[in-house]
C-alpha positions in Angstrom: -24.9 -15.0 2.2 -21.5 -16.4 2.4 -18.4 -14.6 0.8 -16.3 -16.4 0.7 -15.2 -18.6 -2.5 -12.6 -20.3 -4.2 -9.5 -19.1 -5.8 -8.9 -22.8 -7.1 -9.1 -21.6 -10.5 -7.0 -18.7 -11.0 -4.9 -21.7 -9.1 -3.9 -23.9 -11.8 -2.5 -21.2 -14.5 -0.2 -19.2 -12.0 3.4 -20.0 -10.4 4.4 -18.4 -7.0 1.3 -17.1 -5.7 1.0 -18.2 -3.0 -0.2 -14.1 -1.0 -2.8 -14.1 -3.6 -5.6 -15.9 -1.6 -4.5 -13.9 1.8 -4.4 -10.5 -0.1 -8.7 -11.2 -1.1 -9.4 -13.0 1.7 -7.7 -9.5 3.6 -10.1 -7.3 1.5 -13.4 -9.1 2.5 -11.7 -8.2 5.6 -10.7 -5.0 5.9 -13.9 -2.5 8.0 -16.2 -0.3 6.1 -16.1 2.1 8.5 -12.4 2.6 9.0 -12.6 6.0 6.5 -11.1 8.2 8.9 -8.7 10.7 8.3 -9.6 10.1 4.4 -7.4 10.0 1.7 -6.6 9.2 -1.5 -4.1 7.1 -3.5 -2.9 8.3 -7.0 -0.9 7.1 -10.2 0.9 9.0 -11.4 2.9 7.1 -14.7 3.8 3.5 -14.9 5.6 3.0 -12.2 5.0 6.6 -9.9 2.0 6.3 -7.6 1.1 8.7 -4.2 -0.6 8.0 -1.2 -1.7 11.3 -0.1 -3.9 11.4 3.0 -5.6 13.8 4.8 -4.3 14.6 8.3 -5.7 17.8 9.1 -4.9 20.0 12.3 -1.1 17.1 12.7 2.1 18.4 12.8 5.7 16.5 11.8 6.0 15.2 15.1 2.6 13.7 15.3 2.6 11.4 12.3 5.1 8.0 11.7 5.8 6.2 8.4 6.4 2.5 8.7 7.2 0.1 6.5 7.4 -3.9 7.9 7.2 -6.8 5.6 5.9 -5.4 2.6 3.4 -3.4 4.0 3.9 0.8 4.8 1.3 1.6 8.0 0.7 6.2 8.5 0.1 6.2 12.0 -0.8 9.8 14.2 -0.9 10.6 18.3 -3.7 12.4 18.6 -2.1 15.8 20.2 -2.7 17.2 23.9 -6.1 20.0 23.9 -5.5 23.3 24.4 -6.1 24.5 27.7 -6.7 27.9 26.5 -9.2 26.9 23.8 -12.9 26.4 24.9 -15.2 25.0 21.1 -18.0 26.0 21.0 -18.0 23.6 17.8 -15.3 21.0 16.6 -15.3 19.9 13.5 -12.2 18.8 12.6 -11.6 15.8 14.7 -7.8 15.4 15.9 -8.3 11.0 16.9 -5.7 8.9 17.0 -5.2 6.7 13.7 -4.0 4.0 11.8 -3.8 3.3 8.0 -2.1 0.1 6.6 -1.4 -0.4 3.1 0.1 -3.1 1.3 3.0 -2.6 -1.2 3.2 -4.7 -4.6 6.4 -6.3 -5.2 9.3 -4.1 -5.5 7.7 -0.9 -3.9 9.8 1.7 -2.8 9.2 4.9 -0.8 10.5 8.0 -1.8 9.9 11.0 -0.6 7.0 11.9 2.0 5.9 15.6 3.2 3.8 17.3 5.4 2.3 20.5 3.4 -1.4 22.2 3.7 -2.9 19.7 6.0 -1.5 16.8 3.3 0.6 14.1 3.9 2.0 13.4 0.3 3.8 9.8 0.6 5.4 9.0 -2.9 5.9 5.1 -4.5 8.3 4.6 -6.9 8.4 0.8 -8.4 11.8 -0.6 -9.1 12.5 -3.2 -11.2 15.5 -5.3 -10.3 17.0 -6.5 -14.7 16.8 -10.0 -12.9 13.4 -9.8 -12.3 12.5 -7.8 -15.8 11.3 -9.8 -18.7 14.3 -12.3 -21.2 14.0 -12.6 -24.5 14.8 -16.4 -25.3 16.2 -17.4 -27.8 14.7 -20.6 -30.0 18.2 -21.8 -30.7 16.8 -24.6 -33.8 20.0 -26.6 -35.0 20.4 -28.3 -32.2 18.6 -31.3 -31.1 18.8 -31.0 -27.1 20.5 -33.7 -25.6 18.1 -36.9 -24.8 19.1 -39.0 -21.7 18.2 -42.2 -21.2 
C-alpha cells in the first residue's frame, strides 16, 4: 500500500505554499521508533509555545540547542560513565540524542532552561507589521483607468 497522495487540490487555492508538500513528505518519512527522549509540545496562548524535553541525567553543558533555516535542533551528548559505580540495574538512559522541530514562520526562541531533568524551550510567534492583515478600503467614487 502506498502512502503517497496528491497535494494538487490544495495548491489550486493557495499561493506561496511551495514548502507545504515538503512538510507532509517529511512527516511521512519520520521514523516512528525515534521516541527518545520523550518530549511535549505545549501551547500556552495564541502566540506562545513551549517544548519540554525529558533530559534526565543531562546537565546544561551536555545539551546543545541550534536554529538553522527554520529548524530547531536539540542534541545531547553521551556522558562519560562513572568508573566508581557498578550498576545493578540501569533504567535511566543517558545515550546521545538529536531531536529536530521545524518552526513556522515568525517563531522565535525566547528562553531555554533546565530544571528537575526537564529542558524547557519557550517559543513566541512575533508577526511583523508588514505581515499582519491590512484592511483595504474600496473607493466606489473613482473609476479605474482603462488602458488600451
